[in-house]
C-alpha positions in Angstrom: 0.0 0.0 0.0 1.3 3.5 -0.9 1.9 5.7 2.1 -0.5 8.6 1.6 -0.5 11.8 3.5 -3.6 10.7 5.5 -1.9 7.4 6.3 1.3 9.1 7.5 -0.7 11.6 9.6 -2.5 8.7 11.3 0.8 7.0 12.0 2.2 10.2 13.4 -0.7 10.4 15.8 -0.1 6.8 16.9 3.6 7.5 17.5 2.8 10.6 19.6 0.3 8.6 21.7 3.1 6.0 22.2 5.5 8.7 23.4 2.8 9.8 26.0 2.6 6.1 27.1 6.4 6.2 27.8 5.9 9.2 30.1 3.2 7.3 32.1 5.2 4.1 32.2 8.4 5.8 33.4 10.5 4.7 30.4 13.2 6.5 28.3 14.5 3.8 25.8 17.4 4.2 23.4 16.8 5.3 19.9 17.0 1.6 18.7 14.6 0.4 21.3 12.2 3.2 20.6 12.2 2.6 16.8 11.9 -1.2 17.3 8.8 -0.9 19.5 7.2 1.7 17.3 7.6 -0.4 14.2 6.4 -3.6 16.0 3.2 -1.7 17.1 2.4 0.3 14.0 4.3 -1.3 11.2 7.5 -0.6 9.3 6.1 2.6 7.7 5.9 4.2 11.1 9.7 4.7 10.7 8.9 7.3 8.1 7.3 9.6 10.6 9.1 8.8 13.9 11.8 11.4 13.6 9.4 14.2 12.7 7.2 13.3 15.6 10.1 13.2 18.0 11.3 16.6 16.8 7.8 18.1 17.0 7.2 16.7 20.5 10.5 18.3 21.7 8.7 21.6 21.5 5.3 20.5 23.1 4.7 21.9 26.5 2.2 19.0 27.1 5.3 16.8 27.6 7.3 17.1 30.9 10.5 19.2 30.5 12.8 16.2 31.3 11.0 14.1 28.7 11.4 16.8 26.0 15.2 16.9 26.9 15.3 13.1 26.6 13.7 13.3 23.1 16.1 16.0 22.1 19.0 13.7 23.1 17.8 11.2 20.5 18.2 13.8 17.8 21.6 15.1 19.1 24.4 14.9 16.5 26.9 12.3 17.4 30.3 13.7 18.6 32.8 14.2 15.9 30.3 14.0 13.0 30.0 17.8 12.3 27.0 20.0 12.3 24.9 17.8 10.0 26.1 14.4 11.2 23.9 11.5 12.2 22.1 11.2 15.6 21.4 8.0 17.4 17.9 8.0 15.9 19.4 8.5 12.4 21.6 5.5 13.0 18.7 3.4 14.1 16.6 4.5 11.1 19.6 3.6 8.8 19.6 0.1 10.2 22.9 0.3 12.1 23.3 -2.4 14.7 22.3 -1.4 18.2 25.1 -1.2 20.8 23.7 -4.0 22.9 24.9 -6.7 20.6 28.4 -6.4 22.1 27.4 -6.8 25.7 24.2 -8.8 25.9 26.0 -12.0 27.1 27.8 -9.9 29.8 24.5 -8.5 31.2 22.9 -11.9 31.1 25.8 -13.3 33.1 25.5 -10.6 35.7 21.8 -11.1 36.2 22.3 -14.9 36.4 25.0 -14.4 39.1 22.7 -12.0 41.0 19.9 -14.5 40.9 22.1 -17.2 42.4 23.4 -14.7 45.0 19.8 -14.0 46.2 19.7 -17.5 47.6 22.9 -17.1 49.6 23.3 -16.8 53.3 25.1 -13.4 52.9 22.2 -11.9 51.0 19.6 -13.1 53.6 21.7 -11.7 56.4 22.0 -8.3 54.6 18.3 -8.1 53.9 17.5 -8.9 57.5 20.0 -6.2 58.7 18.5 -3.6 56.4 15.0 -4.4 57.4 15.7 -3.2 61.0 16.2 0.4 59.8 12.8 0.9 58.0 10.8 2.4 60.7 12.1 6.0 60.4 9.9 8.4 58.5 11.0 9.9 55.2 11.3 13.4 56.7 13.7 12.1 59.4 15.7 10.3 56.6 16.0 13.7 54.9 17.1 15.4 58.2 19.8 12.7 58.7 21.0 13.2 55.1 21.3 16.9 55.6 23.5 16.3 58.7 25.5 13.4 57.2 25.0 12.9 53.4 26.9 9.6 53.5 24.9 8.0 56.2 23.1 4.8 55.3 22.2 3.2 58.6 21.3 5.1 61.8 19.5 4.4 65.1 19.2 5.6 68.7 21.7 4.5 71.3 19.0 2.2 72.8 18.2 0.6 69.4 21.8 0.0 68.6 22.3 -1.8 71.8 19.0 -3.8 72.0 18.6 -4.7 68.3 22.2 -5.0 67.2 24.3 -5.5 70.3 26.4 -2.6 69.4 27.6 0.2 71.8 28.4 3.8 71.0 32.0 4.8 70.6 33.4 7.2 73.3 33.5 10.1 70.9 30.3 9.3 69.0 28.6 12.3 67.3 24.8 12.4 67.4 22.4 13.5 64.7 19.0 15.0 65.5 15.6 13.7 64.2 12.0 14.4 65.2 9.8 11.8 66.9 6.3 11.5 68.4 6.1 12.3 72.1 9.6 13.7 72.0 10.9 17.2 70.9 13.9 15.5 69.3 15.8 12.2 69.3 19.5 11.6 69.0 20.5 9.0 66.5 23.9 7.7 65.5 25.5 6.5 62.3 26.7 2.9 62.1 30.3 4.2 62.1 29.8 5.7 65.6 29.3 2.2 67.1 31.3 -0.9 68.0 30.0 -4.4 68.3 29.4 -7.8 66.7 30.5 -8.5 63.1 28.4 -6.9 60.5 26.8 -8.8 57.6 29.4 -10.1 55.1 28.1 -7.9 52.3 28.8 -4.7 54.3 32.3 -5.8 55.1 33.2 -6.4 51.5 31.2 -3.5 50.2 32.4 -1.9 46.9 35.6 -3.9 46.9 37.4 -4.7 43.6 40.4 -6.8 42.9 42.3 -8.5 40.0 44.7 -7.2 37.4 45.0 -3.5 38.0 46.7 -0.7 36.0 46.9 2.6 38.1 46.7 4.7 34.9 43.1 3.7 34.4 41.9 5.6 37.4 44.0 8.8 36.8 43.2 8.9 33.1 39.5 8.5 33.7 39.5 11.3 36.3 41.4 13.6 33.9 39.0 12.8 31.0 36.0 13.4 33.3 37.3 16.8 34.4 38.8 18.1 31.1 36.4 16.5 28.6 33.1 16.4 30.4 33.5 18.9 33.3 32.9 16.3 36.0 34.8 16.9 39.2 36.0 13.9 41.2 36.8 14.3 44.9 38.0 11.8 47.5 36.8 12.3 51.1 35.8 10.5 54.3 32.4 8.9 54.0 30.3 6.4 56.0 31.7 2.9 55.8 28.5 1.8 53.9 28.7 4.6 51.4 31.3 4.1 48.7 30.4 7.3 46.7 27.8 9.5 45.3 27.2 12.0 42.5 25.4 15.4 42.5 24.8 18.2 40.1 27.5 20.9 40.6 25.0 23.8 41.3 26.6 27.2 41.3 29.9 25.9 39.9 30.9 27.6 36.6 33.7 25.2 35.9 32.0 21.8 36.5 28.6 20.3 35.5 28.7 17.4 37.9 30.5 16.4 41.0 31.4 12.8 42.2 32.6 12.1 45.7 34.3 8.7 46.5 35.3 7.2 49.9 39.0 8.0 50.4 39.6 4.8 52.4 39.0 2.6 49.3 42.0 1.2 47.5 42.7 2.3 43.9 40.9 -0.6 42.1 37.8 -0.1 44.3 37.9 3.7 43.8 37.9 3.0 40.1 34.9 0.6 40.3 32.9 3.1 42.3 33.9 5.9 39.8 32.6 3.8 36.9 29.2 3.4 38.7 28.9 7.1 39.4 29.9 8.1 35.9 27.3 5.7 34.6 24.6 7.5 36.5 25.6 10.7 34.7 26.0 9.3 31.2 22.8 7.3 31.5 20.9 10.5 32.3 19.8 9.6 35.8 20.5 13.1 37.0 19.0 14.8 33.9 20.6 16.3 30.9 23.0 19.3 30.6 22.8 22.4 28.4 25.1 20.8 25.8 23.2 17.5 25.6 26.4 15.5 26.4 24.1 13.0 28.1 20.3 12.4 28.0 17.6 13.2 30.5 16.1 10.0 32.0 15.2 11.1 35.5 11.9 9.3 35.6 13.3 5.8 36.0 12.6 4.0 39.3 15.4 3.2 41.7 15.6 -0.4 40.7 16.2 0.4 37.1 18.6 3.3 37.9 20.9 1.2 40.1 20.8 -1.9 37.9 21.8 0.2 34.8 24.7 1.9 36.6 26.0 -1.2 38.2 25.7 -3.2 34.9 27.9 -0.5 33.3 30.4 -0.8 36.1 30.5 -4.6 35.9 31.0 -4.6 32.1 33.8 -2.0 32.2 35.7 -3.4 35.2 35.4 -7.0 33.8 36.9 -6.0 30.5 39.7 -4.3 32.3 40.5 -7.4 34.4 38.9 -6.5 37.7 36.4 -8.5 39.8 33.9 -6.8 42.1 30.7 -7.4 44.0 28.2 -6.3 41.3 26.1 -9.5 41.6 25.6 -9.0 45.3 24.8 -5.3 44.8 22.2 -5.5 42.1 20.5 -8.5 43.8 18.8 -5.9 46.0 17.3 -4.3 42.9 15.9 -7.4 41.1 12.9 -8.2 43.2 11.6 -11.0 40.9 14.9 -11.8 39.2 13.9 -10.1 36.0 15.3 -7.0 34.3 12.8 -4.1 34.7 11.3 -3.1 31.4 12.5 0.5 31.8 16.2 -0.6 31.7 17.9 0.2 28.4 20.4 -2.5 27.3 21.5 -0.3 24.4 22.4 2.6 26.6 24.2 0.4 29.1 26.3 -0.9 26.2 26.9 2.6 24.9 27.9 4.1 28.2 30.1 1.1 29.1 32.1 1.6 25.9 32.4 5.3 26.6 33.8 4.8 30.1 36.2 2.1 29.0 37.6 4.5 26.4 38.1 7.1 29.1 40.4 4.6 31.0 42.4 3.6 27.9 43.3 6.9 26.3 43.3 10.7 26.7 40.3 12.2 24.9 39.8 15.6 23.3 37.4 18.2 24.7 33.7 17.9 23.8 32.0 20.4 21.4 29.4 22.7 22.9 25.9 22.3 21.4 22.9 24.5 20.9 19.4 24.0 22.2 18.6 21.5 19.4 21.6 19.3 20.1 23.7 20.5 17.1 27.4 21.1 17.5 28.4 24.7 17.7 
C-alpha cells in the first residue's frame, strides 16, 4: 500500500500517543529500542514519521520538560560528526546495529550471578539487617542526610544496643531527628558504634580486585574533568557509602561532582567511579545544556541502580577487575527479571564510553545549541 499523507498523519498520531505512554510508564528507551517498539506496534512505515514526531514533541509543553530533553538527546548529533552528522535516531533508522549486541551476554551473566546470590546466606543476612532500619519516617531520613549525606544506617543509642548488640564509641557524634512524644531524638551512624561483626556484604562493600593498572583511574579522572567537566573528589564517607554523584550547582567550571570514599584502595575507587559516571552518562540526574548526556530522571530506583552497576560490571570486567556487582544488584531485582525501563542499548553505549576514558586521553567535547547541534 502506498503511504498517503492521510496514512502518515494517522501513523504520526499513533507514534505521539506512544510517546505519551512512555511518560506514564516511566521509560526512556534508546533510539534503537524506541524505533523497534514503534515499528512492531504500528508497522515498518511508522519509521517514516518517527523522527518528525520526536522533533515536534521536543517543543510541546504538554510533555514534561525532562522528557522533552530526553527526546532532544535522541536527535543530538553524534560527537565528531560535524553539524549535520547522524544522531542515534538517524543511525537506528539507517539500520545500524544497536550497541547492545556487544554486551548482551555480559549483562545476562550478571543477572544470572545476581539471581544465584539472592539465595545465599550473605544476601539473607544483609536483607534482615537492612529491614531493621525501615521504621524511620522519610522526613527524618531527609534530616539525617542533611546532617550526614553519606549515612546509610542510623538508630538511637538504645536501638543500637538492643537490636544489634552494638555500643556507641566514646566520641560518637549524634544527629537530630523528630519523633512523636519527643521534641527531638539523638541518632547515630553505624560508624559511631562498635559491636558484633556486620553482615558479610557490608564488610566487603564496593571492593574490587584483580589485574590493576593505576593509569586507568587517573586517566578517567582527567578525562571526566577536562572532557566532560565532571569533578571527582575523595573524602571520608560512611563505611557503607562508597560514593555519590550530584549536580554541581553554582559551579561555573563543572557540570557534575562525584565524591568517592577516600579509604577505598585504587581498584575499588575505580569501580565506584565507573558506577557514578554511569549515573551521569545514562541520564539519571538529567541532561545538561550541551546534551552531552540524555535526561532519564523518571526511572525508578531499581532500574537506575541496575543500569549503573551493569555498566560498572562490564567496564571493570573488560579491564581485568572483579567486584561485588552481583551482590549489589541482587537488591534491585525483586523478581529476578530486568525491569522493562532498563535500556540495554544505553548500558552498552555508556560502558564503551567509560572504558575508552580509561584507555586513552580524549579531546574536549564540542558545545551544542538547544537543538543538540554542534556549535
